[in-house]
C-alpha positions as CSV (number, residue, x, y, z in Angstrom):
1,X,76.6,80.4,110.7
2,X,73.8,80.7,113.2
3,X,75.7,83.7,114.7
4,X,75.8,85.3,111.3
5,X,72.0,86.0,111.1
6,X,71.3,86.9,114.8
7,X,71.6,90.0,117.0
8,X,70.7,92.7,114.6
9,X,70.4,96.2,116.0
10,X,70.3,99.9,114.8
11,X,73.8,101.1,113.9
12,X,75.3,103.6,116.3
13,X,75.0,107.3,115.4
14,X,78.6,108.3,116.4
15,X,81.2,107.6,113.7
16,X,83.9,106.0,115.9
17,X,81.5,103.5,117.4
18,X,80.0,102.7,114.0
19,X,83.5,102.3,112.5
20,X,84.5,100.0,115.4
21,X,81.4,97.9,114.9
22,X,81.9,97.5,111.2
23,X,85.6,96.6,111.5
24,X,84.9,94.1,114.3
25,X,82.2,92.4,112.2
26,X,84.3,92.5,109.0
27,X,87.0,90.6,110.9
28,X,84.7,88.3,112.7
29,X,82.6,87.2,109.7
30,X,85.3,87.6,106.9
31,X,85.0,83.9,105.9
32,X,81.2,84.3,105.7
33,X,81.5,87.4,103.7
34,X,83.9,85.8,101.3
35,X,81.6,82.8,100.8
36,X,78.7,85.2,100.2
37,X,80.6,87.2,97.6
38,X,81.8,84.0,95.8
39,X,78.2,82.6,95.7
40,X,76.9,86.0,94.4
41,X,79.5,86.1,91.7
42,X,78.7,82.6,90.7
43,X,75.0,83.4,90.4
44,X,75.6,86.6,88.4
45,X,78.1,84.8,86.0
46,X,75.5,82.0,85.5
47,X,72.9,84.6,84.7
48,X,75.0,86.7,82.3
49,X,77.7,84.3,80.9
50,X,78.5,86.3,77.7
51,X,78.9,89.6,79.5
52,X,81.0,87.9,82.1
53,X,83.2,86.6,79.3
54,X,83.5,90.1,78.0
55,X,84.7,91.3,81.5
56,X,87.4,88.6,81.7
57,X,90.0,90.7,79.8
58,X,89.5,93.6,82.2
59,X,90.0,91.3,85.2
60,X,93.1,89.7,83.7
61,X,94.5,93.2,82.9
62,X,93.9,94.5,86.4
63,X,95.5,91.4,87.9
64,X,98.5,91.6,85.6
65,X,99.1,95.3,86.3
66,X,98.6,95.2,90.0
67,X,100.0,91.9,91.0
68,X,102.5,90.8,88.3
69,X,103.8,94.2,87.1
70,X,103.5,95.8,90.6
71,X,101.9,99.0,89.3
72,X,104.7,99.8,86.9
73,X,104.1,99.6,83.1
74,X,106.7,100.5,80.4
75,X,105.2,101.5,77.1
76,X,107.5,101.7,74.1
77,X,106.6,104.6,71.8
78,X,107.2,104.7,68.0
79,X,110.4,106.7,68.1
80,X,112.1,104.2,70.5
81,X,111.4,106.2,73.7
82,X,110.0,104.4,76.7
83,X,107.1,105.9,78.7
84,X,106.9,104.6,82.2
85,X,103.5,104.7,83.9
86,X,103.4,104.0,87.6
87,X,101.4,104.6,90.8
88,X,98.4,106.9,90.5
89,X,99.1,107.7,86.8
90,X,98.8,104.1,85.9
91,X,95.7,103.5,88.0
92,X,94.0,106.5,86.6
93,X,94.8,105.5,83.0
94,X,93.7,101.9,83.7
95,X,90.5,103.1,85.4
96,X,89.6,105.4,82.4
97,X,90.4,102.6,79.9
98,X,88.3,100.1,81.9
99,X,85.4,102.5,82.1
100,X,85.4,103.2,78.4
101,X,85.7,99.4,77.6
102,X,82.9,98.5,80.0
103,X,80.6,101.3,78.7
104,X,81.2,100.4,75.1
105,X,80.7,96.6,75.7
106,X,77.5,97.1,77.7
107,X,78.8,95.4,80.8
108,X,78.3,98.4,83.2
109,X,75.2,96.7,84.7
110,X,77.1,93.5,85.2
111,X,80.1,95.2,86.8
112,X,77.8,97.0,89.2
113,X,76.1,93.7,90.0
114,X,79.4,92.1,90.6
115,X,80.8,94.8,92.9
116,X,78.2,97.2,94.3
117,X,75.6,94.7,95.5
118,X,78.0,92.5,97.5
119,X,79.9,95.5,99.0
120,X,76.8,97.2,100.1
121,X,75.3,94.0,101.5
122,X,78.5,93.3,103.5
123,X,78.7,96.9,104.8
124,X,75.0,96.9,105.8
125,X,75.3,93.6,107.6
126,X,78.5,94.7,109.3
127,X,76.8,97.9,110.4
128,X,73.6,96.5,111.8
129,X,75.0,93.3,113.3
130,X,75.8,93.7,117.0
131,X,79.2,92.3,117.8
132,X,79.2,89.3,120.1
133,X,80.9,89.4,123.5
134,X,83.3,86.7,122.3
135,X,84.5,88.9,119.4
136,X,84.9,91.9,121.7
137,X,87.0,89.8,124.1
138,X,89.1,88.4,121.3
139,X,89.8,92.0,120.1
140,X,90.7,93.1,123.6
141,X,93.0,90.0,123.9
142,X,94.7,90.7,120.6
143,X,95.3,94.3,121.5
144,X,96.7,93.3,124.9
145,X,99.0,90.7,123.4
146,X,100.2,93.2,120.8
147,X,100.9,95.9,123.4
148,X,102.6,93.4,125.7
149,X,104.8,92.1,122.8
150,X,105.9,95.6,121.8
151,X,106.6,96.5,125.5
152,X,108.7,93.4,125.9
153,X,110.5,94.1,122.7
154,X,111.4,97.7,123.9
155,X,112.6,96.2,127.2
156,X,114.8,93.7,125.5
157,X,116.3,96.5,123.2
158,X,117.0,98.7,126.3
159,X,118.8,95.8,128.0
160,X,120.9,95.1,125.0
161,X,121.8,98.8,124.7
162,X,122.8,98.8,128.4
163,X,125.0,95.7,127.9
164,X,127.0,97.4,125.2
165,X,125.0,96.7,122.1
166,X,123.2,93.8,120.6
167,X,125.0,90.8,119.3
168,X,124.4,90.0,115.7
169,X,122.2,87.1,114.7
170,X,123.9,83.7,114.6
171,X,124.8,82.7,111.1
172,X,125.1,79.2,109.7
173,X,128.8,78.8,108.5
174,X,127.6,77.0,105.3
175,X,125.2,79.8,104.5
176,X,127.8,82.4,105.2
177,X,130.2,80.7,102.8
178,X,127.6,80.5,100.0
179,X,126.7,84.2,100.5
180,X,130.4,85.1,100.2
181,X,130.7,83.0,97.0
182,X,127.7,84.8,95.4
183,X,129.2,88.2,96.4
184,X,132.5,87.3,94.8
185,X,130.8,86.1,91.7
186,X,128.9,89.4,91.2
187,X,131.4,91.8,92.6
188,X,132.9,94.2,90.0
189,X,136.7,93.6,89.5
190,X,138.9,96.3,90.9
191,X,140.1,98.9,88.4
192,X,143.7,98.4,87.5
193,X,145.7,101.5,88.4
194,X,148.3,102.7,86.0
195,X,151.7,103.7,87.4
196,X,152.8,107.1,86.3
197,X,156.5,107.6,86.3
198,X,157.9,111.0,87.2
199,X,161.0,111.1,84.9
């Protein structure tokens, strides 16, 4: 935690350096940032409990659409037709509905307090905080290990190709038997062919 509040400096002017600094700090202090956001949300909800209660349906709807429904929503129309909203259409519709609901319920200030203030605080801290040498070394180490792993994987695949192809993964006989039973259970029965006599 002591590291979190030390070594502040002017952010770099060039975009690649600034982006690298922000990403490094976001990865290094992600637990601290999560704690800060949770504490901030708790304070805001304690300050505005009724408005936070009004925002609860919005949060539940977004969670349900994004996580549970996986960005696909089927709406049954009056004449029995089904309208399917997915991807950017669904997110646009949900954003517009959320904006109208938040504006009509008077929770726009609370929504900005819950989102804009923590995001801006985290980005400002990540931009002005000079990354420590330890985090720089950890980044270099992880990049090296990733490149080494991919190089070794390419070497193994080349050796397997030279040996005449890769052998398939070893399968447990019991698991193979169970998979075959499931395939038989759900396999469509073969169509019966009718014999045509040529009399």
